[in-house]
C-alpha positions as CSV (number, residue, x, y, z in Angstrom):
1,X,-8.6,18.4,29.1
2,X,-5.2,18.4,27.9
3,X,-4.3,18.8,24.3
4,X,-3.5,15.0,24.1
5,X,-6.7,13.9,25.9
6,X,-8.8,16.0,23.6
7,X,-7.0,14.4,20.6
8,X,-7.7,10.9,21.9
9,X,-11.3,11.5,22.6
10,X,-11.8,13.1,19.1
11,X,-9.8,10.0,17.6
12,X,-12.5,7.8,18.9
13,X,-15.1,9.7,17.0
14,X,-13.0,9.4,14.0
15,X,-12.6,5.6,14.3
16,X,-16.3,5.3,14.8
17,X,-16.8,7.1,11.5
18,X,-14.4,4.9,9.7
19,X,-16.3,1.9,11.0
20,X,-19.6,3.1,10.0
21,X,-18.3,4.0,6.5
22,X,-16.7,0.7,6.1
23,X,-20.0,-1.0,7.1
24,X,-21.7,1.1,4.4
25,X,-19.1,0.0,1.8
26,X,-19.8,-3.7,2.6
27,X,-23.4,-3.3,1.4
28,X,-22.2,-1.7,-1.8
29,X,-25.7,-1.2,-3.2
30,X,-25.7,2.6,-3.8
31,X,-23.0,4.4,-5.8
32,X,-23.6,7.6,-4.0
33,X,-23.4,6.1,-0.6
34,X,-20.3,4.3,-1.5
35,X,-18.6,7.4,-2.9
36,X,-19.4,9.2,0.4
37,X,-18.3,6.3,2.5
38,X,-15.0,6.2,0.6
39,X,-14.5,9.8,1.3
40,X,-15.3,9.5,5.0
41,X,-12.8,6.7,5.3
42,X,-10.1,8.8,3.5
43,X,-10.7,12.0,5.4
44,X,-11.3,10.5,8.8
45,X,-8.1,8.2,8.5
46,X,-6.0,11.1,7.8
47,X,-7.4,12.9,10.8
48,X,-6.6,9.9,12.8
49,X,-2.9,10.0,11.6
50,X,-2.7,13.7,12.5
51,X,-4.0,13.0,16.0
52,X,-1.6,10.1,16.4
53,X,1.4,12.4,15.5
54,X,0.2,14.8,18.1
55,X,0.6,12.1,20.8
56,X,4.0,10.8,19.4
57,X,7.0,11.7,21.6
58,X,9.1,14.5,20.4
């Protein structure tokens, strides 16, 4: 698998994590779950940005 192919596959995992965390935030009943979900969104979104930059033409 190429460097870009691996980043693309990993990006899908990160996007799924953001989606699940966003779903958890929509429930908003448990402060601890919300805190964790916010952390997941922030960290995984940063990872997605790094992977997108890896694929960008240089």
